[in-house]
A tleap script that builds the chain and sets N, CA, C and O, in Angstrom:
source leaprc.protein.ff14SB
mol = sequence {
  NMET ARG SER ASN GLU ARG GLY VAL VAL THR
  MET ALA THR ALA GLY VAL ILE VAL ALA VAL
  LEU GLY ILE LEU ALA ALA ALA ILE PHE LEU
  VAL GLU THR TYR LYS ASP ASN SER VAL LYS
  PHE ASP THR ALA TYR GLN ALA VAL LEU LEU
  THR ASN GLY SER VAL TYR PHE GLY LYS LEU
  GLU GLY TYR GLY THR SER SER PRO VAL LEU
  ARG ASP VAL TYR TYR VAL GLN SER GLY THR
  SER PRO GLU THR LYS GLN THR THR ASN VAL
  LEU ILE LYS ARG GLY LYS GLU LEU HIE ALA
  PRO ASP ARG MET TYR LEU ASN PRO THR GLN
  ILE LEU LEU VAL GLU PRO VAL GLY ALA GLU
  SER LYS VAL ALA GLN SER ILE ALA GLN GLU
  LYS THR LYS GLY CGLN
}
set mol.1.N position { -143.231 248.945 68.392 }
set mol.1.CA position { -142.207 249.138 67.926 }
set mol.1.C position { -141.987 250.280 66.671 }
set mol.1.O position { -140.834 250.663 66.472 }
set mol.2.N position { -142.886 250.720 65.986 }
set mol.2.CA position { -143.029 251.267 64.949 }
set mol.2.C position { -143.056 252.463 65.298 }
set mol.2.O position { -143.155 253.217 64.330 }
set mol.3.N position { -142.990 253.180 66.698 }
set mol.3.CA position { -142.752 254.564 67.215 }
set mol.3.C position { -141.479 254.726 67.263 }
set mol.3.O position { -140.794 255.635 66.794 }
set mol.4.N position { -141.073 253.461 68.074 }
set mol.4.CA position { -139.261 253.710 67.962 }
set mol.4.C position { -138.851 253.920 66.699 }
set mol.4.O position { -138.191 254.952 66.576 }
set mol.5.N position { -139.057 253.147 65.487 }
set mol.5.CA position { -139.110 253.294 64.183 }
set mol.5.C position { -138.403 254.612 63.720 }
set mol.5.O position { -137.307 255.032 63.349 }
set mol.6.N position { -139.631 254.993 63.955 }
set mol.6.CA position { -141.051 256.403 63.570 }
set mol.6.C position { -139.461 257.422 64.562 }
set mol.6.O position { -138.803 258.240 63.919 }
set mol.7.N position { -139.178 257.176 65.879 }
set mol.7.CA position { -138.378 258.372 66.410 }
set mol.7.C position { -136.872 258.039 65.611 }
set mol.7.O position { -136.165 259.002 65.313 }
set mol.8.N position { -136.461 256.768 65.311 }
set mol.8.CA position { -135.186 256.881 64.859 }
set mol.8.C position { -134.977 257.227 63.769 }
set mol.8.O position { -133.854 257.670 63.524 }
set mol.9.N position { -136.068 257.150 62.612 }
set mol.9.CA position { -135.933 258.101 61.507 }
set mol.9.C position { -136.161 259.786 61.399 }
set mol.9.O position { -135.795 260.664 60.617 }
set mol.10.N position { -136.847 259.734 62.438 }
set mol.10.CA position { -137.229 261.050 62.861 }
set mol.10.C position { -135.643 261.916 63.359 }
set mol.10.O position { -135.119 262.966 62.987 }
set mol.11.N position { -135.309 260.977 64.252 }
set mol.11.CA position { -133.825 261.872 64.864 }
set mol.11.C position { -132.619 261.336 63.469 }
set mol.11.O position { -131.588 261.992 63.317 }
set mol.12.N position { -132.852 260.392 62.759 }
set mol.12.CA position { -131.643 260.567 61.393 }
set mol.12.C position { -132.019 261.699 60.469 }
set mol.12.O position { -131.298 262.628 60.106 }
set mol.13.N position { -133.015 261.507 60.217 }
set mol.13.CA position { -133.925 262.940 59.419 }
set mol.13.C position { -133.019 264.256 59.910 }
set mol.13.O position { -132.128 264.763 59.228 }
set mol.14.N position { -133.395 264.661 61.115 }
set mol.14.CA position { -132.876 265.535 61.798 }
set mol.14.C position { -130.943 265.548 61.909 }
set mol.14.O position { -130.457 266.338 61.099 }
set mol.15.N position { -130.579 265.285 62.213 }
set mol.15.CA position { -129.348 265.267 61.545 }
set mol.15.C position { -128.877 265.632 60.602 }
set mol.15.O position { -128.174 266.638 60.693 }
set mol.16.N position { -129.027 265.064 59.440 }
set mol.16.CA position { -129.004 264.705 58.114 }
set mol.16.C position { -129.412 266.585 57.473 }
set mol.16.O position { -128.772 267.360 56.761 }
set mol.17.N position { -130.759 266.690 58.171 }
set mol.17.CA position { -131.154 268.382 58.118 }
set mol.17.C position { -130.160 269.429 58.609 }
set mol.17.O position { -129.964 270.431 57.922 }
set mol.18.N position { -129.406 269.210 59.978 }
set mol.18.CA position { -128.744 269.722 60.779 }
set mol.18.C position { -127.036 269.829 59.827 }
set mol.18.O position { -126.367 270.811 59.504 }
set mol.19.N position { -126.839 268.517 59.647 }
set mol.19.CA position { -125.411 268.601 58.661 }
set mol.19.C position { -125.647 269.647 57.405 }
set mol.19.O position { -124.923 270.627 57.232 }
set mol.20.N position { -126.685 269.328 56.610 }
set mol.20.CA position { -126.958 270.022 55.661 }
set mol.20.C position { -126.841 271.511 55.619 }
set mol.20.O position { -126.683 272.169 54.590 }
set mol.21.N position { -126.911 271.871 56.549 }
set mol.21.CA position { -127.496 273.683 57.152 }
set mol.21.C position { -125.774 273.523 57.357 }
set mol.21.O position { -125.049 273.982 56.475 }
set mol.22.N position { -125.444 273.157 58.015 }
set mol.22.CA position { -124.259 273.319 58.740 }
set mol.22.C position { -123.185 273.457 57.500 }
set mol.22.O position { -122.598 274.524 57.321 }
set mol.23.N position { -123.018 272.589 56.859 }
set mol.23.CA position { -122.509 272.667 55.410 }
set mol.23.C position { -122.565 273.983 54.484 }
set mol.23.O position { -121.617 274.478 53.875 }
set mol.24.N position { -123.844 274.414 54.519 }
set mol.24.CA position { -124.677 275.028 53.764 }
set mol.24.C position { -123.775 276.503 54.490 }
set mol.24.O position { -123.181 277.267 53.729 }
set mol.25.N position { -123.783 276.701 55.754 }
set mol.25.CA position { -123.370 278.048 56.329 }
set mol.25.C position { -122.137 278.215 56.312 }
set mol.25.O position { -121.614 279.321 56.448 }
set mol.26.N position { -121.426 276.998 56.122 }
set mol.26.CA position { -119.766 276.962 56.130 }
set mol.26.C position { -119.626 277.815 54.614 }
set mol.26.O position { -119.078 278.854 54.244 }
set mol.27.N position { -120.098 277.202 54.254 }
set mol.27.CA position { -119.511 277.560 52.309 }
set mol.27.C position { -120.250 279.105 51.932 }
set mol.27.O position { -119.769 279.870 51.096 }
set mol.28.N position { -121.556 279.402 52.749 }
set mol.28.CA position { -121.707 280.983 52.787 }
set mol.28.C position { -120.302 281.565 53.254 }
set mol.28.O position { -119.560 282.328 52.636 }
set mol.29.N position { -120.152 281.044 54.414 }
set mol.29.CA position { -119.289 281.526 55.017 }
set mol.29.C position { -118.031 282.020 54.140 }
set mol.29.O position { -117.689 283.142 53.768 }
set mol.30.N position { -117.573 280.956 53.986 }
set mol.30.CA position { -116.025 280.996 52.536 }
set mol.30.C position { -116.690 281.976 51.864 }
set mol.30.O position { -116.400 283.162 52.021 }
set mol.31.N position { -118.072 281.383 50.687 }
set mol.31.CA position { -117.760 282.791 50.134 }
set mol.31.C position { -117.645 283.942 49.985 }
set mol.31.O position { -116.982 284.463 49.088 }
set mol.32.N position { -118.592 284.814 51.274 }
set mol.32.CA position { -118.599 285.704 51.946 }
set mol.32.C position { -117.157 286.321 51.924 }
set mol.32.O position { -116.824 287.412 51.462 }
set mol.33.N position { -116.315 285.292 52.581 }
set mol.33.CA position { -115.040 286.134 53.443 }
set mol.33.C position { -113.838 286.205 52.398 }
set mol.33.O position { -112.857 286.939 52.520 }
set mol.34.N position { -114.077 285.317 51.352 }
set mol.34.CA position { -112.889 285.374 50.168 }
set mol.34.C position { -113.663 285.439 48.935 }
set mol.34.O position { -113.526 284.668 47.985 }
set mol.35.N position { -114.710 286.673 49.029 }
set mol.35.CA position { -115.657 286.527 47.385 }
set mol.35.C position { -114.875 287.879 46.731 }
set mol.35.O position { -115.109 288.015 45.530 }
set mol.36.N position { -113.713 289.211 47.508 }
set mol.36.CA position { -113.318 290.120 47.041 }
set mol.36.C position { -112.206 290.075 47.912 }
set mol.36.O position { -112.297 290.410 49.093 }
set mol.37.N position { -111.213 289.697 47.413 }
set mol.37.CA position { -110.144 289.565 48.251 }
set mol.37.C position { -108.872 289.960 46.970 }
set mol.37.O position { -107.728 289.560 46.757 }
set mol.38.N position { -109.673 290.819 46.401 }
set mol.38.CA position { -108.720 292.298 45.365 }
set mol.38.C position { -108.193 293.031 46.509 }
set mol.38.O position { -108.705 293.246 47.608 }
set mol.39.N position { -107.029 293.381 46.010 }
set mol.39.CA position { -106.115 294.762 46.694 }
set mol.39.C position { -106.280 295.703 46.323 }
set mol.39.O position { -105.943 296.043 45.189 }
set mol.40.N position { -107.113 296.772 47.530 }
set mol.40.CA position { -107.412 298.161 47.115 }
set mol.40.C position { -106.184 299.045 47.211 }
set mol.40.O position { -105.562 299.119 48.271 }
set mol.41.N position { -105.753 299.845 45.922 }
set mol.41.CA position { -104.674 300.472 46.452 }
set mol.41.C position { -105.525 302.389 46.323 }
set mol.41.O position { -106.708 302.694 46.175 }
set mol.42.N position { -104.599 303.048 46.428 }
set mol.42.CA position { -105.136 304.799 47.587 }
set mol.42.C position { -104.464 305.475 46.360 }
set mol.42.O position { -104.485 306.703 46.439 }
set mol.43.N position { -103.966 305.054 45.420 }
set mol.43.CA position { -103.489 305.986 44.363 }
set mol.43.C position { -104.391 305.633 43.154 }
set mol.43.O position { -104.881 304.542 42.861 }
set mol.44.N position { -104.514 307.156 42.352 }
set mol.44.CA position { -105.215 306.932 40.880 }
set mol.44.C position { -104.594 305.956 39.863 }
set mol.44.O position { -105.287 305.423 38.996 }
set mol.45.N position { -103.563 305.784 39.962 }
set mol.45.CA position { -102.826 304.490 39.294 }
set mol.45.C position { -101.700 303.790 39.484 }
set mol.45.O position { -100.967 304.342 40.305 }
set mol.46.N position { -101.350 302.969 39.124 }
set mol.46.CA position { -100.860 302.038 39.678 }
set mol.46.C position { -99.429 301.800 38.597 }
set mol.46.O position { -99.867 301.853 37.448 }
set mol.47.N position { -98.275 301.619 38.580 }
set mol.47.CA position { -97.090 300.730 38.011 }
set mol.47.C position { -96.938 299.591 38.219 }
set mol.47.O position { -96.530 299.115 39.279 }
set mol.48.N position { -97.392 298.701 36.762 }
set mol.48.CA position { -97.134 296.917 36.691 }
set mol.48.C position { -96.217 296.847 36.421 }
set mol.48.O position { -96.156 297.578 35.433 }
set mol.49.N position { -94.995 296.317 36.636 }
set mol.49.CA position { -93.887 295.423 36.097 }
set mol.49.C position { -93.890 293.662 36.130 }
set mol.49.O position { -93.490 292.891 37.003 }
set mol.50.N position { -94.375 293.464 35.095 }
set mol.50.CA position { -94.567 292.406 34.091 }
set mol.50.C position { -92.905 291.127 34.345 }
set mol.50.O position { -91.754 291.551 34.446 }
set mol.51.N position { -93.213 289.955 34.378 }
set mol.51.CA position { -91.720 289.321 34.222 }
set mol.51.C position { -91.251 288.873 33.330 }
set mol.51.O position { -90.569 287.856 33.454 }
set mol.52.N position { -91.472 289.543 31.953 }
set mol.52.CA position { -90.822 290.084 30.863 }
set mol.52.C position { -90.451 291.300 30.326 }
set mol.52.O position { -90.308 291.706 29.173 }
set mol.53.N position { -90.286 291.952 31.790 }
set mol.53.CA position { -89.400 293.726 31.871 }
set mol.53.C position { -90.590 294.806 31.701 }
set mol.53.O position { -90.701 295.854 32.336 }
set mol.54.N position { -91.484 294.296 30.664 }
set mol.54.CA position { -92.545 295.713 30.824 }
set mol.54.C position { -92.789 296.115 31.757 }
set mol.54.O position { -92.746 295.489 32.817 }
set mol.55.N position { -93.269 297.832 31.552 }
set mol.55.CA position { -93.841 298.303 32.661 }
set mol.55.C position { -95.086 298.915 31.949 }
set mol.55.O position { -95.084 299.338 30.793 }
set mol.56.N position { -95.873 298.907 32.581 }
set mol.56.CA position { -97.386 299.573 32.244 }
set mol.56.C position { -97.842 300.347 33.395 }
set mol.56.O position { -97.548 299.896 34.502 }
set mol.57.N position { -98.636 301.644 33.315 }
set mol.57.CA position { -99.003 302.252 34.401 }
set mol.57.C position { -100.559 302.351 34.173 }
set mol.57.O position { -100.775 302.334 32.962 }
set mol.58.N position { -101.445 302.426 34.734 }
set mol.58.CA position { -102.711 302.381 34.870 }
set mol.58.C position { -103.593 301.970 35.907 }
set mol.58.O position { -103.091 301.635 36.980 }
set mol.59.N position { -104.561 301.949 35.791 }
set mol.59.CA position { -105.605 301.588 37.014 }
set mol.59.C position { -105.904 300.053 36.958 }
set mol.59.O position { -106.695 299.623 36.118 }
set mol.60.N position { -105.204 299.128 37.950 }
set mol.60.CA position { -105.119 298.182 38.545 }
set mol.60.C position { -106.569 297.822 38.716 }
set mol.60.O position { -107.201 298.765 39.193 }
set mol.61.N position { -107.200 296.887 38.507 }
set mol.61.CA position { -108.463 296.232 38.913 }
set mol.61.C position { -108.339 294.769 39.536 }
set mol.61.O position { -107.772 294.188 38.611 }
set mol.62.N position { -108.501 293.931 40.422 }
set mol.62.CA position { -108.711 292.813 40.978 }
set mol.62.C position { -107.584 292.224 41.218 }
set mol.62.O position { -107.464 291.006 41.353 }
set mol.63.N position { -106.236 293.445 41.324 }
set mol.63.CA position { -105.163 292.302 41.737 }
set mol.63.C position { -105.469 291.848 42.745 }
set mol.63.O position { -106.159 292.538 43.494 }
set mol.64.N position { -104.978 290.209 43.237 }
set mol.64.CA position { -105.108 289.214 43.821 }
set mol.64.C position { -106.018 288.511 43.487 }
set mol.64.O position { -106.702 287.913 44.318 }
set mol.65.N position { -106.272 288.415 41.847 }
set mol.65.CA position { -107.331 287.653 42.224 }
set mol.65.C position { -106.653 286.734 40.716 }
set mol.65.O position { -105.559 287.004 40.221 }
set mol.66.N position { -107.460 285.800 40.269 }
set mol.66.CA position { -107.387 284.821 39.232 }
set mol.66.C position { -107.657 285.887 38.046 }
set mol.66.O position { -107.330 285.292 37.019 }
set mol.67.N position { -108.133 287.277 37.687 }
set mol.67.CA position { -108.053 287.907 36.674 }
set mol.67.C position { -107.844 289.339 36.810 }
set mol.67.O position { -108.848 289.986 37.107 }
set mol.68.N position { -107.113 289.764 36.706 }
set mol.68.CA position { -106.504 291.624 37.106 }
set mol.68.C position { -107.115 291.805 36.096 }
set mol.68.O position { -107.443 291.105 35.138 }
set mol.69.N position { -107.266 292.981 36.439 }
set mol.69.CA position { -107.272 294.419 34.363 }
set mol.69.C position { -107.226 295.209 34.667 }
set mol.69.O position { -107.902 295.689 35.577 }
set mol.70.N position { -105.947 295.991 33.698 }
set mol.70.CA position { -105.399 297.139 34.093 }
set mol.70.C position { -106.153 298.448 33.045 }
set mol.70.O position { -105.793 298.474 31.868 }
set mol.71.N position { -106.788 299.092 33.348 }
set mol.71.CA position { -107.588 300.643 32.559 }
set mol.71.C position { -106.931 301.439 32.305 }
set mol.71.O position { -105.910 301.405 32.993 }
set mol.72.N position { -106.966 302.320 31.529 }
set mol.72.CA position { -106.659 303.641 30.868 }
set mol.72.C position { -104.625 303.495 31.356 }
set mol.72.O position { -103.835 304.043 32.125 }
set mol.73.N position { -104.623 302.788 30.679 }
set mol.73.CA position { -102.926 302.524 30.315 }
set mol.73.C position { -102.044 303.037 29.841 }
set mol.73.O position { -102.202 303.295 28.648 }
set mol.74.N position { -101.009 303.354 30.326 }
set mol.74.CA position { -99.840 304.080 29.700 }
set mol.74.C position { -98.609 303.117 29.775 }
set mol.74.O position { -98.656 302.126 30.504 }
set mol.75.N position { -97.420 303.433 28.960 }
set mol.75.CA position { -96.248 302.976 28.848 }
set mol.75.C position { -95.181 304.014 28.316 }
set mol.75.O position { -95.375 304.951 27.541 }
set mol.76.N position { -93.924 303.589 28.965 }
set mol.76.CA position { -92.826 304.773 28.038 }
set mol.76.C position { -92.333 304.190 27.060 }
set mol.76.O position { -91.869 303.071 26.841 }
set mol.77.N position { -92.507 305.147 26.478 }
set mol.77.CA position { -91.193 304.199 24.962 }
set mol.77.C position { -90.306 305.640 24.960 }
set mol.77.O position { -90.677 306.813 24.904 }
set mol.78.N position { -88.582 304.842 25.072 }
set mol.78.CA position { -86.959 305.270 25.184 }
set mol.78.C position { -86.919 305.699 23.888 }
set mol.78.O position { -87.579 305.086 23.049 }
set mol.79.N position { -86.163 306.784 23.534 }
set mol.79.CA position { -85.546 306.627 22.393 }
set mol.79.C position { -84.454 307.506 22.177 }
set mol.79.O position { -84.621 308.705 22.400 }
set mol.80.N position { -83.256 307.043 21.736 }
set mol.80.CA position { -81.884 307.856 21.463 }
set mol.80.C position { -82.165 308.498 20.129 }
set mol.80.O position { -82.536 308.040 19.048 }
set mol.81.N position { -81.829 309.863 20.612 }
set mol.81.CA position { -80.802 310.840 19.225 }
set mol.81.C position { -79.880 310.485 18.615 }
set mol.81.O position { -78.969 309.954 19.250 }
set mol.82.N position { -79.766 310.617 17.326 }
set mol.82.CA position { -78.569 309.820 17.096 }
set mol.82.C position { -77.697 311.068 16.850 }
set mol.82.O position { -76.508 310.890 16.585 }
set mol.83.N position { -78.122 312.127 16.909 }
set mol.83.CA position { -77.003 313.001 16.736 }
set mol.83.C position { -76.936 313.687 17.798 }
set mol.83.O position { -76.173 314.630 17.587 }
set mol.84.N position { -77.336 313.705 18.827 }
set mol.84.CA position { -76.822 313.870 20.180 }
set mol.84.C position { -76.685 313.292 21.209 }
set mol.84.O position { -76.325 313.778 22.281 }
set mol.85.N position { -77.039 311.889 20.910 }
set mol.85.CA position { -77.012 310.703 21.952 }
set mol.85.C position { -77.733 310.594 22.661 }
set mol.85.O position { -77.774 309.501 23.227 }
set mol.86.N position { -78.780 311.709 23.075 }
set mol.86.CA position { -79.414 312.158 24.309 }
set mol.86.C position { -80.619 310.986 24.394 }
set mol.86.O position { -81.117 310.865 23.275 }
set mol.87.N position { -81.217 310.120 25.342 }
set mol.87.CA position { -82.146 309.588 25.443 }
set mol.87.C position { -83.491 310.470 25.973 }
set mol.87.O position { -83.454 311.230 26.940 }
set mol.88.N position { -84.654 310.217 25.160 }
set mol.88.CA position { -85.663 310.654 25.821 }
set mol.88.C position { -86.764 309.649 25.662 }
set mol.88.O position { -87.002 308.882 24.729 }
set mol.89.N position { -87.447 309.867 26.936 }
set mol.89.CA position { -88.585 309.140 27.486 }
set mol.89.C position { -89.851 309.792 27.262 }
set mol.89.O position { -89.873 310.952 27.672 }
set mol.90.N position { -91.240 309.240 26.559 }
set mol.90.CA position { -92.181 309.911 26.213 }
set mol.90.C position { -93.287 308.581 26.751 }
set mol.90.O position { -93.142 307.378 26.533 }
set mol.91.N position { -94.364 309.245 27.486 }
set mol.91.CA position { -95.473 308.746 28.344 }
set mol.91.C position { -95.871 308.412 27.029 }
set mol.91.O position { -95.392 309.055 26.095 }
set mol.92.N position { -96.876 307.276 26.772 }
set mol.92.CA position { -97.964 306.707 25.682 }
set mol.92.C position { -99.285 305.971 26.226 }
set mol.92.O position { -99.470 305.116 27.093 }
set mol.93.N position { -100.124 306.674 25.340 }
set mol.93.CA position { -101.435 306.329 25.985 }
set mol.93.C position { -101.776 305.021 25.083 }
set mol.93.O position { -101.963 305.204 23.880 }
set mol.94.N position { -101.877 303.526 25.692 }
set mol.94.CA position { -102.394 302.293 25.137 }
set mol.94.C position { -103.839 302.714 24.736 }
set mol.94.O position { -104.780 303.116 25.420 }
set mol.95.N position { -103.698 302.480 23.358 }
set mol.95.CA position { -105.180 302.320 22.604 }
set mol.95.C position { -105.045 302.934 21.541 }
set mol.95.O position { -106.105 302.881 20.917 }
set mol.96.N position { -104.049 303.659 20.855 }
set mol.96.CA position { -104.051 304.153 20.132 }
set mol.96.C position { -103.545 302.991 18.949 }
set mol.96.O position { -103.496 303.424 17.798 }
set mol.97.N position { -103.202 301.682 19.144 }
set mol.97.CA position { -102.862 300.657 18.349 }
set mol.97.C position { -103.963 300.406 17.216 }
set mol.97.O position { -105.170 300.629 17.300 }
set mol.98.N position { -103.214 299.864 16.092 }
set mol.98.CA position { -104.704 299.405 15.926 }
set mol.98.C position { -105.968 298.678 15.647 }
set mol.98.O position { -106.824 298.798 14.770 }
set mol.99.N position { -105.790 297.729 16.865 }
set mol.99.CA position { -106.620 297.199 17.579 }
set mol.99.C position { -107.266 298.282 18.699 }
set mol.99.O position { -108.033 297.717 19.479 }
set mol.100.N position { -107.127 299.534 18.898 }
set mol.100.CA position { -107.627 300.119 20.196 }
set mol.100.C position { -108.081 299.766 20.933 }
set mol.100.O position { -109.307 299.779 21.039 }
set mol.101.N position { -107.029 299.137 22.047 }
set mol.101.CA position { -107.309 298.267 23.379 }
set mol.101.C position { -107.784 299.418 24.420 }
set mol.101.O position { -107.248 300.502 24.649 }
set mol.102.N position { -108.882 298.883 24.945 }
set mol.102.CA position { -109.090 299.968 26.313 }
set mol.102.C position { -108.947 299.597 27.296 }
set mol.102.O position { -109.434 300.324 28.162 }
set mol.103.N position { -108.151 298.155 27.863 }
set mol.103.CA position { -107.870 297.890 28.602 }
set mol.103.C position { -106.963 296.354 28.143 }
set mol.103.O position { -106.795 295.843 27.035 }
set mol.104.N position { -106.402 295.834 29.821 }
set mol.104.CA position { -105.724 295.028 29.362 }
set mol.104.C position { -105.287 293.934 30.449 }
set mol.104.O position { -104.663 294.064 31.502 }
set mol.105.N position { -105.870 292.741 29.783 }
set mol.105.CA position { -106.259 291.224 31.039 }
set mol.105.C position { -105.058 290.944 31.552 }
set mol.105.O position { -104.360 290.606 30.595 }
set mol.106.N position { -104.582 290.909 32.304 }
set mol.106.CA position { -102.895 290.493 32.654 }
set mol.106.C position { -103.404 288.911 33.431 }
set mol.106.O position { -104.383 288.588 34.102 }
set mol.107.N position { -102.272 288.236 32.972 }
set mol.107.CA position { -101.979 286.938 33.815 }
set mol.107.C position { -101.553 287.212 35.398 }
set mol.107.O position { -100.610 287.964 35.640 }
set mol.108.N position { -102.098 286.737 36.175 }
set mol.108.CA position { -101.431 287.003 37.752 }
set mol.108.C position { -99.984 286.488 37.801 }
set mol.108.O position { -99.043 287.094 38.314 }
set mol.109.N position { -99.937 285.412 37.259 }
set mol.109.CA position { -98.856 285.002 37.134 }
set mol.109.C position { -97.703 285.744 36.583 }
set mol.109.O position { -96.692 285.093 36.849 }
set mol.110.N position { -97.427 286.757 35.970 }
set mol.110.CA position { -96.816 287.370 35.133 }
set mol.110.C position { -96.476 288.673 35.803 }
set mol.110.O position { -95.605 289.492 35.511 }
set mol.111.N position { -97.268 288.673 36.661 }
set mol.111.CA position { -97.287 290.408 37.417 }
set mol.111.C position { -96.032 290.046 38.538 }
set mol.111.O position { -96.182 289.511 39.637 }
set mol.112.N position { -94.758 290.505 37.912 }
set mol.112.CA position { -93.570 290.548 38.696 }
set mol.112.C position { -94.026 291.341 40.354 }
set mol.112.O position { -94.184 290.728 41.410 }
set mol.113.N position { -94.149 292.751 40.149 }
set mol.113.CA position { -94.907 293.398 41.330 }
set mol.113.C position { -95.291 294.671 41.004 }
set mol.113.O position { -94.787 295.273 40.056 }
set mol.114.N position { -96.272 295.201 41.820 }
set mol.114.CA position { -97.169 296.608 41.833 }
set mol.114.C position { -97.300 297.415 42.541 }
set mol.114.O position { -97.841 297.282 43.639 }
set mol.115.N position { -96.719 298.719 41.975 }
set mol.115.CA position { -96.459 300.203 43.089 }
set mol.115.C position { -97.144 301.203 42.832 }
set mol.115.O position { -97.109 301.701 41.706 }
set mol.116.N position { -97.743 301.595 43.604 }
set mol.116.CA position { -98.977 302.891 43.297 }
set mol.116.C position { -97.608 304.200 42.947 }
set mol.116.O position { -96.555 304.315 43.574 }
set mol.117.N position { -98.039 304.968 41.871 }
set mol.117.CA position { -98.057 305.800 40.977 }
set mol.117.C position { -97.784 307.277 41.926 }
set mol.117.O position { -98.850 307.814 41.624 }
set mol.118.N position { -97.396 307.858 42.455 }
set mol.118.CA position { -97.384 309.222 43.279 }
set mol.118.C position { -98.039 310.349 42.582 }
set mol.118.O position { -97.701 310.649 41.437 }
set mol.119.N position { -99.005 311.015 43.253 }
set mol.119.CA position { -99.676 312.203 42.842 }
set mol.119.C position { -98.674 313.518 42.220 }
set mol.119.O position { -99.216 314.487 41.689 }
set mol.120.N position { -97.556 313.447 42.321 }
set mol.120.CA position { -96.834 313.877 42.248 }
set mol.120.C position { -95.788 313.838 41.025 }
set mol.120.O position { -95.287 314.780 40.412 }
set mol.121.N position { -95.646 312.676 40.889 }
set mol.121.CA position { -94.392 312.210 40.613 }
set mol.121.C position { -94.566 312.278 38.594 }
set mol.121.O position { -95.630 312.424 37.993 }
set mol.122.N position { -93.537 312.160 38.126 }
set mol.122.CA position { -93.542 312.464 36.814 }
set mol.122.C position { -94.199 311.598 35.948 }
set mol.122.O position { -94.197 311.939 34.766 }
set mol.123.N position { -94.763 310.558 36.243 }
set mol.123.CA position { -95.551 309.841 35.599 }
set mol.123.C position { -96.973 310.430 35.692 }
set mol.123.O position { -97.592 310.909 34.742 }
set mol.124.N position { -97.330 310.347 36.737 }
set mol.124.CA position { -98.869 311.540 37.381 }
set mol.124.C position { -99.066 312.740 36.567 }
set mol.124.O position { -100.156 313.065 36.096 }
set mol.125.N position { -98.140 313.288 36.443 }
set mol.125.CA position { -98.037 314.546 36.009 }
set mol.125.C position { -98.167 314.179 34.133 }
set mol.125.O position { -99.231 314.245 33.518 }
set mol.126.N position { -97.055 313.868 33.615 }
set mol.126.CA position { -97.221 313.105 32.186 }
set mol.126.C position { -98.894 312.880 31.876 }
set mol.126.O position { -99.556 313.253 30.907 }
set mol.127.N position { -99.379 311.976 33.323 }
set mol.127.CA position { -100.839 311.249 32.379 }
set mol.127.C position { -101.699 312.562 32.951 }
set mol.127.O position { -102.824 312.083 33.097 }
set mol.128.N position { -101.742 313.456 33.206 }
set mol.128.CA position { -102.078 314.489 33.748 }
set mol.128.C position { -102.508 315.987 32.538 }
set mol.128.O position { -103.366 316.864 32.434 }
set mol.129.N position { -100.891 315.362 31.605 }
set mol.129.CA position { -100.752 316.829 30.813 }
set mol.129.C position { -101.615 316.274 29.740 }
set mol.129.O position { -102.503 316.982 29.266 }
set mol.130.N position { -101.406 314.964 29.288 }
set mol.130.CA position { -102.388 313.864 28.608 }
set mol.130.C position { -103.342 313.948 28.384 }
set mol.130.O position { -103.698 314.291 27.256 }
set mol.131.N position { -104.263 313.649 29.439 }
set mol.131.CA position { -105.688 314.103 29.798 }
set mol.131.C position { -106.088 315.535 29.287 }
set mol.131.O position { -107.158 315.691 28.700 }
set mol.132.N position { -105.272 316.523 29.499 }
set mol.132.CA position { -105.896 318.046 29.044 }
set mol.132.C position { -105.242 317.732 27.322 }
set mol.132.O position { -105.520 318.706 26.622 }
set mol.133.N position { -104.856 317.183 26.922 }
set mol.133.CA position { -104.572 317.423 25.834 }
set mol.133.C position { -105.808 316.666 24.966 }
set mol.133.O position { -106.264 317.171 23.940 }
set mol.134.N position { -106.361 315.181 25.608 }
set mol.134.CA position { -107.459 314.537 24.865 }
set mol.134.C position { -108.834 315.135 25.343 }
set mol.134.O position { -109.812 314.672 24.757 }
set mol.135.N position { -108.997 315.780 25.997 }
set mol.135.CA position { -109.496 316.612 26.024 }
set mol.135.C position { -110.703 317.572 24.833 }
set mol.135.O position { -111.187 318.649 25.181 }
savepdb mol mol.pdb
quit
């Protein structure tokens, strides 16, 4: 009878080992599948519209994850001339503020939409001009 008991114990142990290996394989598969579910962009810069109406231009990393980051950030500042009543828009490089931020960590629930910034757009041209001035 001992040999049967040993056989049953061995079969139960083998079943537990197979179950653990199956769970481990499933966990590895899920981690690899969802490890990097961020969106990849085919343009150098993206326009990010937040739910508060703010628009920032930059290099968006980790979009689609719980911790997106916007680097090399710019925003448009509008002003109206009191004499001519004409509105002017100026592209401002973020980082010149007192705390000199070099990136923005975004709350993904506050991102309303993301659009590519075209290479020939006025924003891309202004960024290029700003970079040549900064060198």
